[in-house]
Structures are given as structure tokens and as C-alpha cells.
N, C-alpha and C positions, 0 to 999 in steps of 0.2 A: 447495598450499591443505590444511591439517592436518584430516584427518577429513573430507575433504570428501564430498560426495553422489555415490553411486556411478555410474558413467556408464550402468549398467541401466536407470536411471530417475530422470532429473533435470527437475524442473519449476521454471519460475521464475514468483514471484509477486510483481510490482512492487508491488502494493498489498495486501498482507496486513495491511489497516489499515482505517480507517475512511477512505478516501481521499475519502469525503464530504468529509472535513477538508481534502483537497488544495486545493479552492478557499478554504476558510475560511483555510488555512494560507497562502496566497498572495494573500490580498485586499489587505494593505497595497501589497506590491509592485504589483498591478495597479493601483491607485489612482495610485501613484507614476509608473507607466509611462504613465499616461494624463494626467500634469501636475497631478493633484490633490495637494494639499499639506494634512496636518492636523496639530495637536497631537498629542504622544503621549496626552494624557487623551482627545481626541477619537477618535484612533484605536483607542484601549482600549474605548471606548464603542461603536464601529462594528463592531471585529472583536474581542469577547471570546475566540474560540476560535483566534486566529491563532498560527501558527508563525514568521510573519514570514518576514525574508530567508533564515534558514537552509532554508525551502522551496526556494526559488528555486536556493540553492548545490546542494541534493540532486538537482534535476531532470536536471541533464548526465548524472550517473553512472547513475542509473535510465533514461534514454535508451540510455544505451550499451549497457547490460544487455538491454534491449528488443531494439534492434538486432541484439545478437550472437544473441540466442537466436531470433529469426525467422529470421536467416540461417542458422541450424543446423538449423531445425526443431524446436526445442525448444519446449514449451508456454508460453504466456505466459498468466497467469490473474490478473485483476483482482478486487478485491472492493471495495465501494462500499454506502454507505446506501441505504436506501429506507424512505418513510414515507408514510402516508396523507394525504390534503390536509389533514385536520383534524387529524392530529398524535397521534390516539388512541393509536397503536400505538408512541407513544415508551415508553409505560411507566415504566421504573425510570431511564431518563435523567432524566425530569423531577422523580424524588425528589431527585436529587443538585442537578440544575440548575432552579431554580424559573423562570429565564428563559427556558427552551428554548423556550416559545410565542413569545417575542418574537422570537428569531431567524428563526422561521417567517413572520412577519406584516412584518417590516421588510427591505425589499430594499434592500442598500446597494451591491451592484454589479450587472454584467450577467450574473454568472454563478450558477448554481443551486448549494445547498451541497454537493449529492452528485455535479456535476459533475466528472468528470476532467480534468484541464487538458491543453490541447492539445498541449503537447509531449511529452506520453507518452500520449496517447490512444489507444485501442484500435484494433487492426487488424481486418479482417475475418475472420482465422484465430484472434484471441484469443478468451479466453472471460471474459466477465464474470459475477461472483457477486454477487448482491444479499444484503445482511444487514442486521441491526437490532440487532445488539449487537457488543462489540469484536472478538469472536474471528473470523476467516472461516469458521471451522467450525461455530459454533453456528447449529443452525435453518437450515442452507444444504446445497446439494450439493456443496460443495467436494470431500470425501472420496470422494464417488462418482465425480466427475469424474477425481480423480486415480487411482482405481481402472479407470477406463475406459480413462485414458491408459497406465496399467501404471508410474506414478511412485512412486519409492520415497522420494523425497527432494524438498526443497524449499529455493530460494534465496529468502530474503525481504527486502524494502525496505518505505519508506512512513512513514506517520506514524499516529499519534505512537508513538514507540520504546516509551514507558512504558504506552502503552494498548492500542489496537487489534495492534499490531506485538507486544508482549510476549504478550498474550493468544492470538493466532494459534501464536506459536512454542511457547506451553505446550501448546496443544491438539495441535499436530502431534507434539512430543515424546512425549505422552500416548498418540497414535495409533500411535508406533514409526515415523514418518519421521524420517530425518535431516535436519537443519537447519542451514543455514547463513546468516548475515545478511551483507550488502554495507555495510559500515560507514559508507561516506560516502552511501549511499543510503536510510538512515534519519533521521529529524529529530523534532524534540519541541518543545513551547512554552518549555521550560527546558533550557538545555546541560548544566545539572547533573544533571537527571533523564535525559536522553539518554545521557551517561556511564554514570552509575550503572546503569541499566538494561542498557547493552550488556556492561558489566563483569559484571553477575551473571548474564545469559545465558549468556554465554561460559563462565563457570563452573559452569553446570549443566545447560543445556539445549541449546546449539547452538554453532557455531563463529562468531565475529564474524571475518570476513577483509577486507583491503582489497579495493576493487571490481576493481583490477587483478588480483588474484589469481584472483577467479571469473571475469573475463574470459579469462585464461590456461588456466583450467581448462576452461572451455567450448570452448576451441580444440581441446582435445583429443579431445572427442566426435565420432563420425562424425555424418554429416547423415541428416537424415530418418529418424531412430529411431523416430518416434511416428505414430499416426495421428490427424492434427490435424484440426478441422472444414475442411471444403472451402472455407468462406468466400463462397460463394454458393449460390443455390437449386439444387436437383437440376433436372437439364434432363428 
């Protein structure tokens, strides 16, 4: 794993993204799994923010990293979006997407837009960071938690590659964390945007590596290096 995160402090962030979009990314496939069928135009109307099938392709890679990190005692941190019921705090999101309020009012699946999907759901010792902007660092406790854990590096996955993943990677880089991205564990609404942003981040801010290389690297780490949450209430 070239220029890999140092073993002295590696943290895995499976959703350094608005994995509020994990549901939105996967809604069409969820509908397909339930037996529902829609035309392309109807699907676009229902799931304007979808990443489609590419999201489901990425989930097993993300899950393999989560399982490996949990087995090694490496921190697993999630980021996901949070909004007021009246959507007032969407702020600048609504400047670019004038139909954002429609997405809040129209329920088209049985999943909430900020819900992390079941195959990669947080475990009792994982850490969930709530955010309102693309970067997992902006206005959140993420950096503070990484300091508490003693982490100096991040392995990043999630969605979208060009949006929340990139914003988080740039902030991590700016805060002097070493950053790696698991290539198959990231996805976007456009394959072109996904590929171009991976290429650009690899050139400037992070190391983009195969998931298999990340798993091999994690195998080299000693177990239980971190003081993780206990996962249950104190006795």
C-alpha cells in the first residue's frame, strides 16, 4: 500500500460522505429488490439524487473493510446528514437545489434519506458523526474524536466521490492527516465524475488503492491498538 497510513494511528471512515445519500444512492435497487419496476424517466423523477447500481456494487467492499477493522479493533467512523423537521437548516443546499424541500415531503421508499443501509449499519462500538455539509469535518466533532482515538490517518470510502468524499479528503489533507481511499468502496452518480475525482485526489491529496491492498495493510496491524467506545452503558 504505497504511502499507506502509519500503523501508529489508522482510522477507517466508511462513510466519509453524506451517507445520508446511501439511501438515496440505493433507492432504485431497493425498489427493484421489492419487485417494483419503473421506467427510466419515472426513476429519475423519484430518485433524482440516486447513484443507482454502482452503490450496491460498492457495499460489499465497504462491508469487507468494516469487518476487518472491527476484527482488528481499528476505529470505524460514519458520517451522515441530519436536518430539522422543517428543513430550515438545509441552508445553501437549497440554493443549488430548489427542489430540496420536495425530497423531504415526498416519501418514495421505506427508508429515510439519512439512514445508513443495513449491510453496512453501525455497530455498538462504531462512531456516528452527524453533519450538514459535504465534509465530515465541517461543523462536527470528527477531528476531536480522531484526536481522542490517537488517529493520524484515514481510510475513506462512501458517496459521492466528487462531493462528500472529496470534501472530507481535502479537509483531512488540510488538517495533516494521511489519507487513503479504497477505490471500489467509493461511488458517484456519474462514472466519469467518479473516475476523474479519484484520479485528481490521487495526484494531490490522497493515495487511491485497491480494497484488497487496504485489507492486506490492515492485516499487518496489531490488534486492539485503540481505546474504542465500550458499546454499552457503564455498569
